[in-house]
C-alpha atoms as one frame of an Amber mdcrd trajectory, in Angstrom:
protein
   0.000   0.000   0.000   1.305   3.427  -0.922   1.524   6.032   1.804   0.760
   9.694   1.313   4.427  10.652   1.574   5.391   8.101  -1.105   2.618   9.387
  -3.369   3.707  13.019  -3.012   7.368  12.092  -3.539   6.564  10.174  -6.738
   4.283  12.973  -7.940   6.952  15.640  -7.445   9.561  13.403  -9.061   7.311
  12.871 -12.074   6.692  16.605 -12.415  10.427  17.283 -12.359  11.016  14.538
 -14.945   8.242  15.969 -17.107   9.777  19.460 -17.042  13.243  18.112 -17.870
  11.953  15.995 -20.762   9.823  18.825 -22.124  12.628  21.372 -22.006  15.349
  19.108 -23.392  13.376  17.234 -26.057  10.612  19.623 -27.080  11.479  23.235
 -26.348  15.147  23.083 -27.340  14.603  21.064 -30.505  13.774  24.141 -32.578
  14.176  27.890 -31.897  10.578  28.529 -32.884   9.398  25.877 -30.429  11.366
  27.564 -27.673   9.884  30.980 -28.460   6.336  29.596 -28.555   7.029  27.783
 -25.267   8.113  31.043 -23.626   5.198  33.043 -25.050   2.699  30.401 -23.945
   4.205  30.297 -20.480   4.119  34.090 -20.202   0.493  34.311 -21.335  -0.567
  31.554 -18.961   1.287  33.150 -16.063  -0.262  36.547 -16.814  -3.773  35.053
 -16.934  -3.308  33.215 -13.634  -1.884  36.293 -11.896  -4.670  38.533 -13.224
  -7.382  36.101 -12.129  -5.770  35.700  -8.709  -5.585  39.474  -8.296  -9.264
  39.870  -9.165 -10.322  36.979  -6.931  -8.294  38.335  -4.014  -9.777  41.811
  -4.518 -13.302  40.385  -4.522 -12.559  38.412  -1.368 -11.162  41.458   0.416
 -14.151  43.535  -0.696 -16.595  40.900   0.544 -14.859  40.516   3.896 -14.465
  44.244   4.455 -18.163  44.980   3.848 -19.499  42.322   6.264 -20.414  43.331
   9.807 -21.063  47.025   9.362 -17.673  47.908   7.915 -17.137  49.011   4.345
 -19.861  50.325   2.074 -22.265  47.387   2.491 -22.841  47.036  -1.251 -23.248
  43.243  -1.240 -26.865  42.243  -1.800 -28.126  45.783  -2.058 -30.101  47.000
  -5.067 -28.548  49.848  -7.025 -30.100  53.302  -6.577 -32.910  54.161  -8.963
 -32.491  56.762 -11.649 -35.114  59.405 -11.991
């Protein structure tokens, strides 16, 4: 039976092997492959950071408006225009 520590160790080892194989056999095989690898990594990183920033801002806004603090805008209807 595999323990949790053995599972995590094998998982991390497989991830490291995957990165090494991908970089040595795929990304460095052609200059265009390397450039597309870098661009894809940069776009993915930017998207993850932007989403994390927005999610963290929403969480802070939700926490700061609970319990009388903040502007209390959660669940409130917008003001009517006349």
